[in-house]
N, C-alpha and C positions, 0 to 999 in steps of 0.2 A: 645629894646623899653622900654622907661621909662615913665610910666603913673602916676607918683607921683602927678602931678598937675591937672590931669583931673577930678578926683573925680568919675570916671566911674566904680570903683571897680574891675579893672582888673590889674593883675601883668604880664600878658603875654597872647597871643592869645590862646596857647594850653591849658592853665589852664582855660581860659574863656570857651572854647569849652567843656571841661570836666564837668565844673560846670553846664552849660546849658543842656548838654546831660543827666547827671544823675538826674537833678532836674526839668526837663521840665514840668512834671505834676504839680509840686508845682507852678512853674512860671505861667503856664496857669490858675491855680486856683486863683491867686490873680489879674489877669487882667480881668476887667469887660467885659461882653459879647459885649458891644458896641465898645470896643477897640480890639476885637479879630482879625479883618481883619488887623489892623496895626501890631499886634504881628506876624501874619502869614507872612506878608511882610518882617518883620525884620528877621524872622527865615529863609525865603527863601534866603535872602541876606547872612546870615551866612552859609547856605549850599553851596553857590557859591564859586568860587575859588578866588574871589577878596580879597582885604584888609579887615579884619574883624573889623577894628577900628571904622568905621562909623556905621555899624549895632550894634556893641557893645555899643556905646554911645547912640544910639537910644533906645536900650533895657533898658539900665540904666535909661534913661529919662522916658520911658513908665512905668517902675516899680515904679518910684517915683510918677508919676501922678496917679498910681493905689493905692497909699497909703503905699508903702513900702519905708519908709524914707531912708533906706540904699541902696536902688536900687539893682543893681547887686551884691553889696558886701554882701547882706543878703543871697546869695546863694553860697557862696564860700566853697570850700573844700568838695564837694559832691562826694562820690564814689572814691576818690583818696586815696592812701595810704593803710594802713592795711597790707602792704607788708614790709618785712624786708629790711633794707638797703643792697646794694650790697657790701659785704665784702669778701676779698680773703678767700677762703676755704669754703664759704657758698655754699650750693647747689643752683642750679637754681630753681626758684619758678615758678609754672604755674600760669598765670593770664589771665583774659579776658581783651583785649585792643580794642581800637577804630578800627572798621572794615575798615576805610578809612585812618587811620594813620594821622588824622588831630588834634587829641587832646591827652592829657596825662592821660586820664582816665584809671585807672587800678582797676580791681576787682579781689580779690583772687579766683582762680578756685577750690581750695581745698574744698571738700564737697559741691560743687555747680555744679551739672552735666548739668544744663540748664543755658546757658549764659544770662546775662542781655541784654536788648535791648538798642541800641543807641537811645536817645531821639530825636536827630536831623534828623537821616536818617531812623529810624525804622528798622534797621538791627541788628541782634544779634552781640554782641561783639565777637572778634576772640580770641581763646585760643593760647597763646604764652608763651615761656619760658622767664622769666625776671630774669636777674642775678644781 
């Protein structure tokens, strides 16, 4: 999927899910109370199994209407990375990952006995070996 011309701030659906998951509290913090029902409708659509492109575009639009000029792009890169690249000979690293396998969010498990919680589903992330 190439979103270069959409301006919706997403380079792929799994990355978008991880950004929303990790930074949902921040996203909720910028959306005015009178627009919260609209936000919750968008989040419900993202939780569904359908194509995320429509709800993603709506979330981007809502963020812009809420005063976030960059929209969804302002929330990129949250909670992803911090893990070494998979290179032959490197040990497997333990990380917390999406409990539903719908996004690419990874959070290092080392020195973190309590897993972070998925912002979209409210479930703890699952501990997995990442090579």
